PyMOL Python script that loads the backbone (N, CA, C, O; Angstrom):
from pymol import cmd

cmd.read_pdbstr("""\
ATOM      1  N   UNK A   1    -103.489  -6.896  82.682  1.00  0.00           N
ATOM      2  CA  UNK A   1    -102.701  -5.420  82.528  1.00  0.00           C
ATOM      3  C   UNK A   1    -102.332  -4.482  83.536  1.00  0.00           C
ATOM      4  O   UNK A   1    -103.223  -4.355  84.375  1.00  0.00           O
ATOM      5  N   UNK A   2    -101.171  -3.676  83.770  1.00  0.00           N
ATOM      6  CA  UNK A   2    -100.990  -3.224  84.852  1.00  0.00           C
ATOM      7  C   UNK A   2    -101.712  -1.765  85.019  1.00  0.00           C
ATOM      8  O   UNK A   2    -101.488  -0.931  84.141  1.00  0.00           O
ATOM      9  N   UNK A   3    -102.312  -1.527  85.783  1.00  0.00           N
ATOM     10  CA  UNK A   3    -102.993  -0.429  85.896  1.00  0.00           C
ATOM     11  C   UNK A   3    -101.968   0.699  86.552  1.00  0.00           C
ATOM     12  O   UNK A   3    -100.997   0.366  87.232  1.00  0.00           O
ATOM     13  N   UNK A   4    -102.301   2.037  86.266  1.00  0.00           N
ATOM     14  CA  UNK A   4    -101.555   3.414  86.706  1.00  0.00           C
ATOM     15  C   UNK A   4    -101.310   3.337  88.396  1.00  0.00           C
ATOM     16  O   UNK A   4    -102.104   2.830  89.189  1.00  0.00           O
ATOM     17  N   UNK A   5    -100.666   3.651  88.565  1.00  0.00           N
ATOM     18  CA  UNK A   5    -100.042   3.635  89.753  1.00  0.00           C
ATOM     19  C   UNK A   5    -100.942   5.094  90.284  1.00  0.00           C
ATOM     20  O   UNK A   5    -101.175   5.990  89.472  1.00  0.00           O
ATOM     21  N   UNK A   6    -101.402   5.188  91.756  1.00  0.00           N
ATOM     22  CA  UNK A   6    -102.275   6.027  92.218  1.00  0.00           C
ATOM     23  C   UNK A   6    -101.041   7.099  92.840  1.00  0.00           C
ATOM     24  O   UNK A   6    -100.059   6.867  93.546  1.00  0.00           O
ATOM     25  N   UNK A   7    -101.536   8.275  92.276  1.00  0.00           N
ATOM     26  CA  UNK A   7    -100.612   9.345  92.819  1.00  0.00           C
ATOM     27  C   UNK A   7    -101.332  10.024  93.700  1.00  0.00           C
ATOM     28  O   UNK A   7    -102.561  10.044  93.638  1.00  0.00           O
ATOM     29  N   UNK A   8    -100.399  10.880  94.946  1.00  0.00           N
ATOM     30  CA  UNK A   8    -101.236  11.203  96.063  1.00  0.00           C
ATOM     31  C   UNK A   8    -101.582  12.850  95.591  1.00  0.00           C
ATOM     32  O   UNK A   8    -100.841  13.546  94.897  1.00  0.00           O
ATOM     33  N   UNK A   9    -102.888  13.252  96.159  1.00  0.00           N
ATOM     34  CA  UNK A   9    -103.372  14.374  95.930  1.00  0.00           C
ATOM     35  C   UNK A   9    -102.579  15.479  95.966  1.00  0.00           C
ATOM     36  O   UNK A   9    -102.932  16.355  95.176  1.00  0.00           O
ATOM     37  N   UNK A  10    -101.430  15.770  96.760  1.00  0.00           N
ATOM     38  CA  UNK A  10    -100.856  17.004  96.841  1.00  0.00           C
ATOM     39  C   UNK A  10     -99.672  16.913  96.042  1.00  0.00           C
ATOM     40  O   UNK A  10     -98.855  17.807  96.257  1.00  0.00           O
ATOM     41  N   UNK A  11     -99.363  16.048  95.160  1.00  0.00           N
ATOM     42  CA  UNK A  11     -98.271  15.922  94.343  1.00  0.00           C
ATOM     43  C   UNK A  11     -97.949  16.651  93.511  1.00  0.00           C
ATOM     44  O   UNK A  11     -96.747  16.830  93.310  1.00  0.00           O
ATOM     45  N   UNK A  12     -99.121  17.450  92.596  1.00  0.00           N
ATOM     46  CA  UNK A  12     -99.013  18.447  91.475  1.00  0.00           C
ATOM     47  C   UNK A  12     -98.454  19.752  92.269  1.00  0.00           C
ATOM     48  O   UNK A  12     -97.515  20.424  91.842  1.00  0.00           O
ATOM     49  N   UNK A  13     -99.115  20.012  93.417  1.00  0.00           N
ATOM     50  CA  UNK A  13     -98.784  21.681  93.565  1.00  0.00           C
ATOM     51  C   UNK A  13     -97.212  21.331  94.515  1.00  0.00           C
ATOM     52  O   UNK A  13     -96.305  22.143  94.331  1.00  0.00           O
ATOM     53  N   UNK A  14     -96.925  20.083  95.543  1.00  0.00           N
ATOM     54  CA  UNK A  14     -95.306  19.826  95.618  1.00  0.00           C
ATOM     55  C   UNK A  14     -94.457  20.036  94.324  1.00  0.00           C
ATOM     56  O   UNK A  14     -93.513  20.776  94.600  1.00  0.00           O
ATOM     57  N   UNK A  15     -94.447  19.646  92.980  1.00  0.00           N
ATOM     58  CA  UNK A  15     -94.058  19.280  92.464  1.00  0.00           C
ATOM     59  C   UNK A  15     -93.634  20.912  91.508  1.00  0.00           C
ATOM     60  O   UNK A  15     -92.534  21.199  91.036  1.00  0.00           O
ATOM     61  N   UNK A  16     -94.607  21.550  91.473  1.00  0.00           N
ATOM     62  CA  UNK A  16     -94.657  23.009  91.110  1.00  0.00           C
ATOM     63  C   UNK A  16     -93.917  23.584  92.135  1.00  0.00           C
ATOM     64  O   UNK A  16     -92.931  24.289  91.919  1.00  0.00           O
ATOM     65  N   UNK A  17     -94.357  23.308  93.278  1.00  0.00           N
ATOM     66  CA  UNK A  17     -93.024  24.378  94.106  1.00  0.00           C
ATOM     67  C   UNK A  17     -91.959  24.140  93.835  1.00  0.00           C
ATOM     68  O   UNK A  17     -91.184  25.084  93.682  1.00  0.00           O
ATOM     69  N   UNK A  18     -91.502  22.805  93.669  1.00  0.00           N
ATOM     70  CA  UNK A  18     -90.252  22.392  93.825  1.00  0.00           C
ATOM     71  C   UNK A  18     -89.396  22.791  92.879  1.00  0.00           C
ATOM     72  O   UNK A  18     -88.259  23.177  93.150  1.00  0.00           O
ATOM     73  N   UNK A  19     -89.985  22.717  91.404  1.00  0.00           N
ATOM     74  CA  UNK A  19     -89.708  23.086  90.210  1.00  0.00           C
ATOM     75  C   UNK A  19     -89.300  24.872  90.443  1.00  0.00           C
ATOM     76  O   UNK A  19     -88.307  25.469  90.027  1.00  0.00           O
ATOM     77  N   UNK A  20     -90.497  25.419  91.275  1.00  0.00           N
ATOM     78  CA  UNK A  20     -90.410  26.877  91.180  1.00  0.00           C
ATOM     79  C   UNK A  20     -88.721  27.158  91.829  1.00  0.00           C
ATOM     80  O   UNK A  20     -87.913  27.888  91.256  1.00  0.00           O
ATOM     81  N   UNK A  21     -88.483  26.539  92.895  1.00  0.00           N
ATOM     82  CA  UNK A  21     -87.323  26.894  93.547  1.00  0.00           C
ATOM     83  C   UNK A  21     -86.081  26.042  92.851  1.00  0.00           C
ATOM     84  O   UNK A  21     -85.137  25.895  93.627  1.00  0.00           O
ATOM     85  N   UNK A  22     -85.947  25.612  91.894  1.00  0.00           N
ATOM     86  CA  UNK A  22     -85.003  25.187  91.392  1.00  0.00           C
ATOM     87  C   UNK A  22     -84.788  23.766  91.214  1.00  0.00           C
ATOM     88  O   UNK A  22     -83.644  23.431  90.907  1.00  0.00           O
ATOM     89  N   UNK A  23     -85.886  22.646  91.381  1.00  0.00           N
ATOM     90  CA  UNK A  23     -85.487  20.979  91.078  1.00  0.00           C
ATOM     91  C   UNK A  23     -85.850  20.709  89.953  1.00  0.00           C
ATOM     92  O   UNK A  23     -86.920  21.030  89.435  1.00  0.00           O
ATOM     93  N   UNK A  24     -84.843  19.997  89.413  1.00  0.00           N
ATOM     94  CA  UNK A  24     -85.214  19.114  88.209  1.00  0.00           C
ATOM     95  C   UNK A  24     -85.597  17.878  88.340  1.00  0.00           C
ATOM     96  O   UNK A  24     -84.663  17.095  88.513  1.00  0.00           O
ATOM     97  N   UNK A  25     -86.754  17.376  88.315  1.00  0.00           N
ATOM     98  CA  UNK A  25     -87.480  16.532  88.750  1.00  0.00           C
ATOM     99  C   UNK A  25     -88.100  15.325  87.408  1.00  0.00           C
ATOM    100  O   UNK A  25     -88.917  15.734  86.583  1.00  0.00           O
ATOM    101  N   UNK A  26     -87.786  14.436  87.381  1.00  0.00           N
ATOM    102  CA  UNK A  26     -88.285  13.470  86.317  1.00  0.00           C
ATOM    103  C   UNK A  26     -89.504  12.233  87.110  1.00  0.00           C
ATOM    104  O   UNK A  26     -89.191  11.489  88.040  1.00  0.00           O
ATOM    105  N   UNK A  27     -90.600  12.273  86.590  1.00  0.00           N
ATOM    106  CA  UNK A  27     -91.538  11.115  87.319  1.00  0.00           C
ATOM    107  C   UNK A  27     -90.847   9.655  87.042  1.00  0.00           C
ATOM    108  O   UNK A  27     -90.136   9.453  86.057  1.00  0.00           O
ATOM    109  N   UNK A  28     -91.116   8.748  87.944  1.00  0.00           N
ATOM    110  CA  UNK A  28     -90.786   7.251  88.315  1.00  0.00           C
ATOM    111  C   UNK A  28     -92.004   6.777  88.675  1.00  0.00           C
ATOM    112  O   UNK A  28     -92.907   7.478  89.131  1.00  0.00           O
ATOM    113  N   UNK A  29     -92.067   5.364  88.446  1.00  0.00           N
ATOM    114  CA  UNK A  29     -93.489   5.103  89.074  1.00  0.00           C
ATOM    115  C   UNK A  29     -92.719   3.852  90.226  1.00  0.00           C
ATOM    116  O   UNK A  29     -93.456   3.979  91.203  1.00  0.00           O
ATOM    117  N   UNK A  30     -92.066   3.171  90.466  1.00  0.00           N
ATOM    118  CA  UNK A  30     -91.241   2.520  91.444  1.00  0.00           C
ATOM    119  C   UNK A  30     -89.754   2.425  91.128  1.00  0.00           C
ATOM    120  O   UNK A  30     -89.097   2.459  90.087  1.00  0.00           O
ATOM    121  N   UNK A  31     -89.426   2.273  92.640  1.00  0.00           N
ATOM    122  CA  UNK A  31     -89.952   2.279  93.999  1.00  0.00           C
ATOM    123  C   UNK A  31     -90.246   3.490  94.399  1.00  0.00           C
ATOM    124  O   UNK A  31     -90.797   3.594  95.495  1.00  0.00           O
ATOM    125  N   UNK A  32     -89.943   4.741  93.592  1.00  0.00           N
ATOM    126  CA  UNK A  32     -90.644   5.996  94.365  1.00  0.00           C
ATOM    127  C   UNK A  32     -91.143   6.630  93.325  1.00  0.00           C
ATOM    128  O   UNK A  32     -91.164   6.131  92.199  1.00  0.00           O
ATOM    129  N   UNK A  33     -91.662   7.980  93.654  1.00  0.00           N
ATOM    130  CA  UNK A  33     -92.727   8.692  92.622  1.00  0.00           C
ATOM    131  C   UNK A  33     -91.564   9.438  91.557  1.00  0.00           C
ATOM    132  O   UNK A  33     -91.631   9.207  90.350  1.00  0.00           O
ATOM    133  N   UNK A  34     -90.562  10.295  92.092  1.00  0.00           N
ATOM    134  CA  UNK A  34     -89.772  10.903  91.472  1.00  0.00           C
ATOM    135  C   UNK A  34     -88.170  10.463  91.563  1.00  0.00           C
ATOM    136  O   UNK A  34     -87.658   9.467  92.074  1.00  0.00           O
ATOM    137  N   UNK A  35     -87.672  11.418  90.977  1.00  0.00           N
ATOM    138  CA  UNK A  35     -85.725  11.197  91.053  1.00  0.00           C
ATOM    139  C   UNK A  35     -85.882  12.680  90.492  1.00  0.00           C
ATOM    140  O   UNK A  35     -86.421  13.085  89.462  1.00  0.00           O
ATOM    141  N   UNK A  36     -85.246  13.331  91.489  1.00  0.00           N
ATOM    142  CA  UNK A  36     -85.004  14.955  91.504  1.00  0.00           C
ATOM    143  C   UNK A  36     -83.784  15.226  92.184  1.00  0.00           C
ATOM    144  O   UNK A  36     -83.350  14.897  93.288  1.00  0.00           O
ATOM    145  N   UNK A  37     -83.162  16.190  90.856  1.00  0.00           N
ATOM    146  CA  UNK A  37     -81.821  16.699  91.283  1.00  0.00           C
ATOM    147  C   UNK A  37     -81.857  18.172  91.853  1.00  0.00           C
ATOM    148  O   UNK A  37     -82.809  18.923  91.639  1.00  0.00           O
ATOM    149  N   UNK A  38     -80.786  18.518  92.571  1.00  0.00           N
ATOM    150  CA  UNK A  38     -80.856  19.625  93.425  1.00  0.00           C
ATOM    151  C   UNK A  38     -79.613  20.138  93.496  1.00  0.00           C
ATOM    152  O   UNK A  38     -78.990  19.942  94.540  1.00  0.00           O
ATOM    153  N   UNK A  39     -79.142  20.708  92.685  1.00  0.00           N
ATOM    154  CA  UNK A  39     -77.388  21.694  93.099  1.00  0.00           C
ATOM    155  C   UNK A  39     -76.371  20.208  92.919  1.00  0.00           C
ATOM    156  O   UNK A  39     -75.469  19.727  93.605  1.00  0.00           O
ATOM    157  N   UNK A  40     -77.034  19.804  91.653  1.00  0.00           N
ATOM    158  CA  UNK A  40     -75.830  18.472  91.198  1.00  0.00           C
ATOM    159  C   UNK A  40     -75.569  17.084  91.766  1.00  0.00           C
ATOM    160  O   UNK A  40     -74.685  16.275  91.483  1.00  0.00           O
ATOM    161  N   UNK A  41     -76.925  16.998  92.953  1.00  0.00           N
ATOM    162  CA  UNK A  41     -76.943  15.739  93.746  1.00  0.00           C
ATOM    163  C   UNK A  41     -78.564  15.021  93.328  1.00  0.00           C
ATOM    164  O   UNK A  41     -79.599  15.661  93.139  1.00  0.00           O
ATOM    165  N   UNK A  42     -78.450  14.048  93.286  1.00  0.00           N
ATOM    166  CA  UNK A  42     -79.710  12.900  92.739  1.00  0.00           C
ATOM    167  C   UNK A  42     -80.339  12.713  93.941  1.00  0.00           C
ATOM    168  O   UNK A  42     -79.521  12.864  94.849  1.00  0.00           O
ATOM    169  N   UNK A  43     -81.400  12.458  94.332  1.00  0.00           N
ATOM    170  CA  UNK A  43     -82.268  11.995  95.044  1.00  0.00           C
ATOM    171  C   UNK A  43     -83.539  11.213  94.623  1.00  0.00           C
ATOM    172  O   UNK A  43     -84.283  11.889  93.913  1.00  0.00           O
ATOM    173  N   UNK A  44     -83.871  10.249  94.824  1.00  0.00           N
ATOM    174  CA  UNK A  44     -84.773   9.518  94.868  1.00  0.00           C
ATOM    175  C   UNK A  44     -86.172  10.291  95.965  1.00  0.00           C
ATOM    176  O   UNK A  44     -85.840  10.431  97.141  1.00  0.00           O
ATOM    177  N   UNK A  45     -87.208  10.621  95.702  1.00  0.00           N
ATOM    178  CA  UNK A  45     -88.274  11.223  96.290  1.00  0.00           C
ATOM    179  C   UNK A  45     -89.823  10.784  96.248  1.00  0.00           C
ATOM    180  O   UNK A  45     -90.432  10.835  95.180  1.00  0.00           O
ATOM    181  N   UNK A  46     -90.480  10.328  97.498  1.00  0.00           N
ATOM    182  CA  UNK A  46     -91.414   9.682  97.520  1.00  0.00           C
ATOM    183  C   UNK A  46     -92.447  10.726  98.033  1.00  0.00           C
ATOM    184  O   UNK A  46     -92.294  11.225  99.148  1.00  0.00           O
ATOM    185  N   UNK A  47     -93.433  11.042  97.286  1.00  0.00           N
ATOM    186  CA  UNK A  47     -94.383  12.206  97.618  1.00  0.00           C
ATOM    187  C   UNK A  47     -95.629  10.971  98.337  1.00  0.00           C
ATOM    188  O   UNK A  47     -95.951   9.871  97.889  1.00  0.00           O
ATOM    189  N   UNK A  48     -96.114  11.696  99.595  1.00  0.00           N
ATOM    190  CA  UNK A  48     -97.155  10.995 100.454  1.00  0.00           C
ATOM    191  C   UNK A  48     -98.220  11.830 100.905  1.00  0.00           C
ATOM    192  O   UNK A  48     -97.894  13.014 100.820  1.00  0.00           O
ATOM    193  N   UNK A  49     -99.201  11.683 101.288  1.00  0.00           N
ATOM    194  CA  UNK A  49    -100.138  12.542 101.571  1.00  0.00           C
ATOM    195  C   UNK A  49    -100.099  13.059 103.126  1.00  0.00           C
ATOM    196  O   UNK A  49     -99.504  12.207 103.787  1.00  0.00           O
ATOM    197  N   UNK A  50    -100.325  13.637 103.556  1.00  0.00           N
ATOM    198  CA  UNK A  50     -99.961  14.068 105.224  1.00  0.00           C
ATOM    199  C   UNK A  50     -99.962  13.236 106.090  1.00  0.00           C
ATOM    200  O   UNK A  50     -99.049  13.294 106.913  1.00  0.00           O
ATOM    201  N   UNK A  51    -101.017  12.134 106.213  1.00  0.00           N
ATOM    202  CA  UNK A  51    -100.864  11.003 106.864  1.00  0.00           C
ATOM    203  C   UNK A  51    -100.801   9.827 105.945  1.00  0.00           C
ATOM    204  O   UNK A  51    -101.289   8.774 106.355  1.00  0.00           O
ATOM    205  N   UNK A  52    -100.172   9.874 104.554  1.00  0.00           N
ATOM    206  CA  UNK A  52    -100.145   8.695 104.225  1.00  0.00           C
ATOM    207  C   UNK A  52     -98.726   7.554 104.507  1.00  0.00           C
ATOM    208  O   UNK A  52     -97.542   7.887 104.544  1.00  0.00           O
ATOM    209  N   UNK A  53     -99.213   6.355 104.654  1.00  0.00           N
ATOM    210  CA  UNK A  53     -98.197   5.469 105.060  1.00  0.00           C
ATOM    211  C   UNK A  53     -97.353   4.812 103.588  1.00  0.00           C
ATOM    212  O   UNK A  53     -97.979   4.510 102.572  1.00  0.00           O
ATOM    213  N   UNK A  54     -95.899   4.678 103.715  1.00  0.00           N
ATOM    214  CA  UNK A  54     -95.278   3.975 102.725  1.00  0.00           C
ATOM    215  C   UNK A  54     -95.672   2.684 102.875  1.00  0.00           C
ATOM    216  O   UNK A  54     -96.067   2.110 103.890  1.00  0.00           O
ATOM    217  N   UNK A  55     -95.490   2.179 101.484  1.00  0.00           N
ATOM    218  CA  UNK A  55     -95.823   0.659 101.310  1.00  0.00           C
ATOM    219  C   UNK A  55     -94.717   0.036 101.806  1.00  0.00           C
ATOM    220  O   UNK A  55     -93.727   0.528 102.346  1.00  0.00           O
ATOM    221  N   UNK A  56     -95.120  -1.645 101.450  1.00  0.00           N
ATOM    222  CA  UNK A  56     -93.812  -2.336 101.967  1.00  0.00           C
ATOM    223  C   UNK A  56     -92.423  -2.142 101.100  1.00  0.00           C
ATOM    224  O   UNK A  56     -91.253  -2.161 101.482  1.00  0.00           O
ATOM    225  N   UNK A  57     -92.892  -1.982 100.012  1.00  0.00           N
ATOM    226  CA  UNK A  57     -91.728  -1.842  98.703  1.00  0.00           C
ATOM    227  C   UNK A  57     -90.990  -0.587  99.194  1.00  0.00           C
ATOM    228  O   UNK A  57     -89.775  -0.444  99.330  1.00  0.00           O
ATOM    229  N   UNK A  58     -91.973   0.290  99.429  1.00  0.00           N
ATOM    230  CA  UNK A  58     -91.162   2.029  99.720  1.00  0.00           C
ATOM    231  C   UNK A  58     -90.185   1.780 100.957  1.00  0.00           C
ATOM    232  O   UNK A  58     -88.981   2.033 101.000  1.00  0.00           O
ATOM    233  N   UNK A  59     -90.945   1.255 101.900  1.00  0.00           N
ATOM    234  CA  UNK A  59     -90.116   1.077 103.020  1.00  0.00           C
ATOM    235  C   UNK A  59     -88.895   0.149 103.358  1.00  0.00           C
ATOM    236  O   UNK A  59     -88.135   0.349 104.306  1.00  0.00           O
ATOM    237  N   UNK A  60     -88.786  -1.031 102.348  1.00  0.00           N
ATOM    238  CA  UNK A  60     -87.558  -1.817 102.273  1.00  0.00           C
ATOM    239  C   UNK A  60     -86.642  -0.786 101.279  1.00  0.00           C
ATOM    240  O   UNK A  60     -85.476  -0.626 101.641  1.00  0.00           O
ATOM    241  N   UNK A  61     -87.033  -0.161 100.197  1.00  0.00           N
ATOM    242  CA  UNK A  61     -86.152   0.640  99.277  1.00  0.00           C
ATOM    243  C   UNK A  61     -85.691   1.860 100.357  1.00  0.00           C
ATOM    244  O   UNK A  61     -84.492   2.120 100.454  1.00  0.00           O
ATOM    245  N   UNK A  62     -86.597   2.533 101.093  1.00  0.00           N
ATOM    246  CA  UNK A  62     -85.636   3.274 101.716  1.00  0.00           C
ATOM    247  C   UNK A  62     -84.917   3.022 102.604  1.00  0.00           C
ATOM    248  O   UNK A  62     -84.159   3.912 102.989  1.00  0.00           O
ATOM    249  N   UNK A  63     -84.896   1.768 103.225  1.00  0.00           N
ATOM    250  CA  UNK A  63     -84.088   1.169 103.997  1.00  0.00           C
ATOM    251  C   UNK A  63     -82.594   0.957 103.678  1.00  0.00           C
ATOM    252  O   UNK A  63     -81.517   1.268 104.187  1.00  0.00           O
ATOM    253  N   UNK A  64     -83.013   0.314 102.651  1.00  0.00           N
ATOM    254  CA  UNK A  64     -81.749  -0.248 101.890  1.00  0.00           C
ATOM    255  C   UNK A  64     -81.078   0.857 101.348  1.00  0.00           C
ATOM    256  O   UNK A  64     -79.915   0.643 101.004  1.00  0.00           O
ATOM    257  N   UNK A  65     -81.498   1.916 101.198  1.00  0.00           N
ATOM    258  CA  UNK A  65     -80.577   3.010 100.898  1.00  0.00           C
ATOM    259  C   UNK A  65     -80.067   3.558 101.527  1.00  0.00           C
ATOM    260  O   UNK A  65     -78.937   4.015 101.354  1.00  0.00           O
ATOM    261  N   UNK A  66     -81.017   3.714 102.797  1.00  0.00           N
ATOM    262  CA  UNK A  66     -79.920   4.128 103.992  1.00  0.00           C
ATOM    263  C   UNK A  66     -78.539   3.364 104.258  1.00  0.00           C
ATOM    264  O   UNK A  66     -77.416   3.822 104.468  1.00  0.00           O
ATOM    265  N   UNK A  67     -79.012   2.002 104.177  1.00  0.00           N
ATOM    266  CA  UNK A  67     -77.778   1.174 104.720  1.00  0.00           C
ATOM    267  C   UNK A  67     -76.320   1.723 103.741  1.00  0.00           C
ATOM    268  O   UNK A  67     -75.138   1.781 104.082  1.00  0.00           O
ATOM    269  N   UNK A  68     -76.885   2.020 102.623  1.00  0.00           N
ATOM    270  CA  UNK A  68     -75.801   2.651 101.567  1.00  0.00           C
ATOM    271  C   UNK A  68     -75.221   3.811 101.780  1.00  0.00           C
ATOM    272  O   UNK A  68     -74.326   4.347 101.126  1.00  0.00           O
ATOM    273  N   UNK A  69     -75.906   4.267 102.959  1.00  0.00           N
ATOM    274  CA  UNK A  69     -75.908   5.607 102.885  1.00  0.00           C
ATOM    275  C   UNK A  69     -76.302   6.668 102.066  1.00  0.00           C
ATOM    276  O   UNK A  69     -75.668   7.724 102.059  1.00  0.00           O
ATOM    277  N   UNK A  70     -77.674   6.411 101.105  1.00  0.00           N
ATOM    278  CA  UNK A  70     -77.846   7.060 100.555  1.00  0.00           C
ATOM    279  C   UNK A  70     -79.343   8.169 100.778  1.00  0.00           C
ATOM    280  O   UNK A  70     -80.182   7.369 101.193  1.00  0.00           O
ATOM    281  N   UNK A  71     -79.807   9.105 100.726  1.00  0.00           N
ATOM    282  CA  UNK A  71     -80.892   9.679 100.850  1.00  0.00           C
ATOM    283  C   UNK A  71     -82.134   9.561 100.324  1.00  0.00           C
ATOM    284  O   UNK A  71     -82.300   9.915  99.157  1.00  0.00           O
ATOM    285  N   UNK A  72     -83.148   9.080 101.032  1.00  0.00           N
ATOM    286  CA  UNK A  72     -84.280   9.003  99.843  1.00  0.00           C
ATOM    287  C   UNK A  72     -85.226  10.588 100.721  1.00  0.00           C
ATOM    288  O   UNK A  72     -85.241  10.835 101.926  1.00  0.00           O
ATOM    289  N   UNK A  73     -85.760  11.224  99.821  1.00  0.00           N
ATOM    290  CA  UNK A  73     -86.535  12.088 100.745  1.00  0.00           C
ATOM    291  C   UNK A  73     -87.772  11.541 100.522  1.00  0.00           C
ATOM    292  O   UNK A  73     -87.925  10.674  99.662  1.00  0.00           O
ATOM    293  N   UNK A  74     -88.913  12.057 101.381  1.00  0.00           N
ATOM    294  CA  UNK A  74     -90.437  11.928 101.359  1.00  0.00           C
ATOM    295  C   UNK A  74     -90.757  13.315 101.914  1.00  0.00           C
ATOM    296  O   UNK A  74     -90.371  13.805 102.975  1.00  0.00           O
ATOM    297  N   UNK A  75     -91.665  13.925 100.829  1.00  0.00           N
ATOM    298  CA  UNK A  75     -92.072  14.954 100.719  1.00  0.00           C
ATOM    299  C   UNK A  75     -93.747  14.692 101.091  1.00  0.00           C
ATOM    300  O   UNK A  75     -94.458  13.840 100.559  1.00  0.00           O
ATOM    301  N   UNK A  76     -94.147  15.644 102.125  1.00  0.00           N
ATOM    302  CA  UNK A  76     -95.468  15.474 102.357  1.00  0.00           C
ATOM    303  C   UNK A  76     -96.062  16.724 102.355  1.00  0.00           C
ATOM    304  O   UNK A  76     -97.271  16.702 102.583  1.00  0.00           O
ATOM    305  N   UNK A  77     -95.481  17.975 102.133  1.00  0.00           N
ATOM    306  CA  UNK A  77     -95.762  19.415 102.416  1.00  0.00           C
ATOM    307  C   UNK A  77     -94.891  20.533 101.892  1.00  0.00           C
ATOM    308  O   UNK A  77     -93.668  20.398 101.850  1.00  0.00           O
ATOM    309  N   UNK A  78     -95.215  21.119 101.679  1.00  0.00           N
ATOM    310  CA  UNK A  78     -94.161  22.508 100.915  1.00  0.00           C
ATOM    311  C   UNK A  78     -92.852  22.730 102.069  1.00  0.00           C
ATOM    312  O   UNK A  78     -91.767  23.175 101.694  1.00  0.00           O
ATOM    313  N   UNK A  79     -93.082  22.411 103.291  1.00  0.00           N
ATOM    314  CA  UNK A  79     -92.174  22.534 104.283  1.00  0.00           C
ATOM    315  C   UNK A  79     -90.903  21.615 103.732  1.00  0.00           C
ATOM    316  O   UNK A  79     -89.736  21.940 103.514  1.00  0.00           O
ATOM    317  N   UNK A  80     -91.689  20.147 103.570  1.00  0.00           N
ATOM    318  CA  UNK A  80     -90.562  19.195 103.191  1.00  0.00           C
ATOM    319  C   UNK A  80     -89.601  19.272 102.170  1.00  0.00           C
ATOM    320  O   UNK A  80     -88.452  18.829 102.171  1.00  0.00           O
ATOM    321  N   UNK A  81     -90.460  20.143 100.940  1.00  0.00           N
ATOM    322  CA  UNK A  81     -89.491  20.523  99.720  1.00  0.00           C
ATOM    323  C   UNK A  81     -88.657  21.711 100.140  1.00  0.00           C
ATOM    324  O   UNK A  81     -87.499  21.526  99.766  1.00  0.00           O
ATOM    325  N   UNK A  82     -88.829  23.071 100.890  1.00  0.00           N
ATOM    326  CA  UNK A  82     -88.152  24.096 101.156  1.00  0.00           C
ATOM    327  C   UNK A  82     -86.743  23.223 102.248  1.00  0.00           C
ATOM    328  O   UNK A  82     -85.553  23.508 102.116  1.00  0.00           O
ATOM    329  N   UNK A  83     -87.073  22.577 102.871  1.00  0.00           N
ATOM    330  CA  UNK A  83     -86.245  21.783 103.924  1.00  0.00           C
ATOM    331  C   UNK A  83     -85.104  21.089 102.713  1.00  0.00           C
ATOM    332  O   UNK A  83     -83.901  21.350 102.704  1.00  0.00           O
ATOM    333  N   UNK A  84     -85.743  20.243 101.816  1.00  0.00           N
ATOM    334  CA  UNK A  84     -84.322  19.685 100.944  1.00  0.00           C
ATOM    335  C   UNK A  84     -83.818  20.677 100.294  1.00  0.00           C
ATOM    336  O   UNK A  84     -82.722  20.471  99.772  1.00  0.00           O
ATOM    337  N   UNK A  85     -84.407  21.943 100.141  1.00  0.00           N
ATOM    338  CA  UNK A  85     -83.701  23.005  99.122  1.00  0.00           C
ATOM    339  C   UNK A  85     -82.714  23.642  99.458  1.00  0.00           C
ATOM    340  O   UNK A  85     -82.006  24.140  98.583  1.00  0.00           O
ATOM    341  N   UNK A  86     -82.369  23.812 100.975  1.00  0.00           N
ATOM    342  CA  UNK A  86     -81.686  24.152 101.777  1.00  0.00           C
ATOM    343  C   UNK A  86     -80.117  23.791 101.362  1.00  0.00           C
ATOM    344  O   UNK A  86     -79.194  24.087 102.121  1.00  0.00           O
TER     345      UNK A  86
END
""", "prot")
cmd.dss("prot")
cmd.show_as("cartoon", "prot")
cmd.util.cbc("prot")
cmd.orient("prot")
């Protein structure tokens, strides 16, 4: 039986703040935590603790997305959310 993925402790606050500034967000499991829409553009979003490392699968997903010139956001704090919201 598959266990639920462990979520980072800062996730609820970052999601709350992102929604307050206008992000539409839907929760995922893999390869990243969330799929978010900001002003008509969709972004895969990975939420990490301040010093959390990407898993191998996350790293490979982000590297592959960048190869296709797609942007994947990694949010660690509210500043990351606000930067992505510009």
